C-alpha positions as CSV (number, residue, x, y, z in Angstrom):
1,M,-19.0,30.7,66.6
2,L,-21.3,32.2,68.6
3,E,-24.3,32.0,66.0
4,R,-23.1,28.0,66.0
5,L,-24.0,27.6,69.9
6,K,-27.4,27.8,71.7
7,D,-27.3,29.0,75.3
8,R,-28.0,25.7,76.8
9,D,-25.1,24.1,74.8
10,L,-22.4,23.1,77.3
11,V,-18.8,24.0,75.8
12,L,-14.9,23.5,76.6
13,D,-11.8,25.5,75.8
14,V,-8.4,23.2,75.6
15,G,-5.5,25.4,75.7
16,A,-7.3,28.6,76.5
17,W,-4.8,30.2,78.7
18,A,-3.5,33.1,76.5
19,H,-7.0,34.2,75.1
20,P,-9.7,32.2,76.8
21,F,-12.9,31.6,74.5
22,E,-15.4,33.9,77.2
23,R,-18.2,31.8,76.2
24,A,-16.8,28.5,77.4
25,D,-18.3,27.0,80.7
26,W,-15.0,25.0,81.1
27,V,-11.2,25.2,80.3
28,I,-8.6,23.1,80.3
29,D,-5.0,24.6,80.4
30,L,-1.4,23.9,82.0
31,M,-1.6,27.3,83.5
32,P,-3.7,28.6,86.6
33,Y,-6.4,30.7,86.0
34,E,-5.3,33.7,88.0
35,T,-2.6,34.1,84.7
36,R,-5.1,33.7,81.9
37,G,-4.7,36.6,78.9
38,L,-1.9,36.9,77.8
39,Y,-2.6,37.6,74.3
40,Y,-4.7,41.0,74.2
41,Y,-7.4,40.0,77.0
42,D,-8.8,42.1,79.9
43,R,-9.9,39.6,82.3
44,E,-11.7,42.8,84.1
45,Q,-13.9,43.4,80.9
46,A,-14.4,40.1,79.7
47,D,-17.5,38.7,80.4
48,E,-16.8,35.0,81.2
49,R,-18.6,32.3,81.3
50,F,-16.0,30.0,82.8
51,S,-15.1,30.8,86.4
52,A,-11.8,29.5,88.8
53,E,-14.1,26.0,89.7
54,T,-14.5,25.3,86.4
55,W,-10.8,26.1,85.1
56,V,-9.1,22.6,84.9
57,Q,-5.2,23.2,85.5
58,R,-3.5,19.9,83.9
59,D,-1.0,18.5,81.2
60,I,-3.3,18.1,78.5
61,C,-0.5,15.6,76.6
62,S,-0.4,13.7,80.3
63,R,-2.0,10.1,78.0
64,E,-4.1,10.8,80.9
65,P,-8.0,10.9,80.5
66,W,-9.4,14.3,80.7
67,P,-11.8,14.5,83.9
68,W,-15.0,14.4,81.8
69,P,-16.9,11.3,80.9
70,D,-17.4,10.6,76.6
71,D,-19.6,13.0,75.0
72,H,-20.0,15.3,78.1
73,F,-19.8,18.6,75.7
74,D,-22.0,19.7,73.4
75,F,-18.9,21.8,71.6
76,A,-15.2,22.0,72.0
77,V,-12.8,25.1,71.1
78,C,-9.4,23.8,71.0
79,A,-7.2,27.2,68.9
80,Q,-3.7,27.8,68.1
81,T,-3.2,25.2,70.7
82,L,-2.0,21.6,69.4
83,E,1.1,23.5,67.0
84,D,2.7,24.4,70.6
85,V,2.2,21.3,72.5
86,R,4.0,17.9,72.0
87,D,1.1,15.3,71.3
88,P,-1.3,16.7,69.2
89,V,-2.8,13.5,68.3
90,W,-3.4,12.3,71.7
91,V,-5.7,15.9,72.5
92,C,-7.6,15.4,69.4
93,R,-8.5,11.9,70.7
94,E,-9.8,13.5,74.0
95,L,-11.4,16.1,72.2
96,S,-13.1,13.7,70.3
97,R,-14.0,11.4,73.0
98,V,-15.5,14.5,75.7
99,A,-17.3,16.2,72.8
100,R,-19.4,15.8,70.2
101,A,-18.6,18.5,68.2
102,G,-15.9,21.2,67.6
103,Y,-13.8,23.9,66.1
104,V,-9.7,23.2,65.6
105,E,-7.7,26.3,64.4
106,V,-4.0,25.6,63.4
107,P,-1.8,28.2,61.3
108,S,-1.2,27.4,57.8
109,R,2.2,26.3,56.3
110,L,1.8,29.7,54.4
111,E,2.7,31.0,57.5
112,E,4.6,28.7,59.3
113,Q,6.7,28.7,56.8
114,S,7.5,32.1,56.2
115,W,10.5,33.9,56.9
116,G,10.5,36.5,60.1
117,V,6.8,36.5,61.2
118,H,7.7,37.5,64.1
119,G,11.8,37.1,64.1
120,P,14.7,35.8,61.9
121,W,13.2,32.5,61.2
122,A,10.5,30.3,59.5
123,G,7.1,31.0,61.6
124,W,6.3,31.2,65.2
125,S,10.1,29.8,67.2
126,H,8.3,28.0,69.7
127,H,5.8,26.5,67.2
128,R,6.5,22.1,67.1
129,W,4.5,21.5,64.4
130,L,3.7,21.6,60.1
131,C,-0.1,21.2,60.2
132,D,-1.8,20.2,56.7
133,V,-5.9,19.1,56.8
134,V,-5.7,16.1,54.4
135,D,-9.1,14.6,53.0
136,G,-10.4,16.2,56.3
137,R,-8.4,15.3,58.4
138,L,-5.1,17.2,60.0
139,E,-2.2,15.9,59.5
140,V,1.4,17.0,61.9
141,V,5.0,16.9,60.9
142,F,7.6,17.6,63.1
143,K,8.8,21.3,62.6
144,T,12.8,20.6,61.7
145,S,15.4,23.0,61.8
146,L,15.9,22.5,58.4
147,V,13.4,25.3,57.3
148,H,14.9,28.0,59.2
149,G,18.9,27.3,57.0
150,R,17.6,26.5,53.7
151,E,15.7,29.2,51.4
152,S,14.3,26.4,49.9
153,D,12.3,25.5,52.7
154,H,10.6,29.3,53.5
155,F,9.2,31.8,51.7
156,P,11.3,34.7,51.4
157,A,11.1,37.7,53.9
158,G,7.5,39.9,53.7
159,F,5.5,37.4,52.3
160,H,4.1,36.6,55.4
161,A,2.3,40.5,55.0
162,T,0.7,39.5,52.0
163,L,-1.2,36.1,53.7
164,S,-5.0,37.0,54.5
165,D,-6.4,36.2,57.8
166,E,-7.9,33.0,56.1
167,E,-5.0,31.7,54.2
168,R,-2.7,32.1,57.7
169,V,-4.5,29.5,59.6
170,H,-6.6,26.1,58.8
171,A,-10.0,26.3,60.3
172,I,-11.8,22.7,61.0
173,W,-15.3,22.5,62.5
174,W,-15.6,19.0,63.1
175,E,-19.0,16.4,64.2
176,G,-18.4,13.4,66.1
177,E,-14.2,13.2,65.3
178,I,-11.3,15.8,64.9
179,A,-9.3,13.1,63.5
180,C,-5.2,14.2,63.8
181,E,-2.3,12.0,62.2
182,E,1.4,12.4,62.6
183,R,3.2,12.2,59.1
184,V,6.5,10.6,60.1
185,F,9.4,10.9,56.7
186,L,12.3,8.0,57.2
187,E,14.0,9.2,54.1
188,A,15.8,12.7,54.1
189,A,14.9,13.0,50.4
190,R,11.4,12.7,51.0
191,L,11.4,15.6,53.5
192,D,13.7,17.3,51.7
193,A,10.4,17.5,48.9
194,Y,7.7,17.9,51.6
195,L,9.3,21.4,52.6
196,A,10.7,22.5,48.9
197,D,8.0,21.6,46.9
198,F,5.5,23.2,49.3
199,V,7.2,26.4,48.8
200,A,8.2,26.1,45.4
201,S,4.1,25.5,44.3
202,H,3.4,28.7,46.7
203,R,6.1,31.1,46.0
204,P,5.6,34.7,44.5
205,P,6.8,35.4,40.6
206,D,10.3,35.1,39.9
207,G,11.6,38.8,39.9
208,A,11.3,41.9,42.1
209,E,8.7,43.3,39.9
210,G,6.5,40.3,39.4
211,R,6.1,39.6,43.4
212,R,5.8,43.7,44.1
213,A,2.9,43.4,41.5
214,R,1.3,40.4,43.6
215,W,1.8,41.4,46.8
216,T,0.3,45.1,45.6
217,R,-3.0,43.3,44.5
218,R,-3.0,41.3,47.5
219,R,-3.4,44.1,50.2
220,R,-5.7,45.8,48.2
């Protein structure tokens, strides 16, 4: 990302609280500046370009326009945030309005439908959405509790450890607009197929020997 940015570029980080992008000039987040850096972030050592004065504390899903005019930023970052918030569609609209280009990162379904990522459930307990990239747009589906209960709807324990860094996320570089849509299932059978068919099409080979061989190759 740093290679893409010029020193004069004005950069916004959206939802940056847990681990801010040091190069950002501005940050917008629900949490206060003084508490930033929950995950692997040293506030004392970080070379931060933003400051307390350019940290905007607010609910990014409030349906009120963010406090900048159209195309104010050259670049906007929103990484590992959209899956957490209640209205990712609105956030993407505001991203597209206030910035001319940017980077969005969300967990892939390979990770989010994996059992045991950080507890006895599928994916991350606090995530609200399953995310796909379809024809260049981000598609989100409400993460129903079904994914935790039925073996057909999640990958088995240990599968997550076989994923590469690239497989664990969807990384979207966008210009002009980052399109985001919510996909809604009105029929139970279609939701069941959405969850189970994805797992079936990516599941390791049946049988312990086949699974062990595949995972060994991936770790190498």
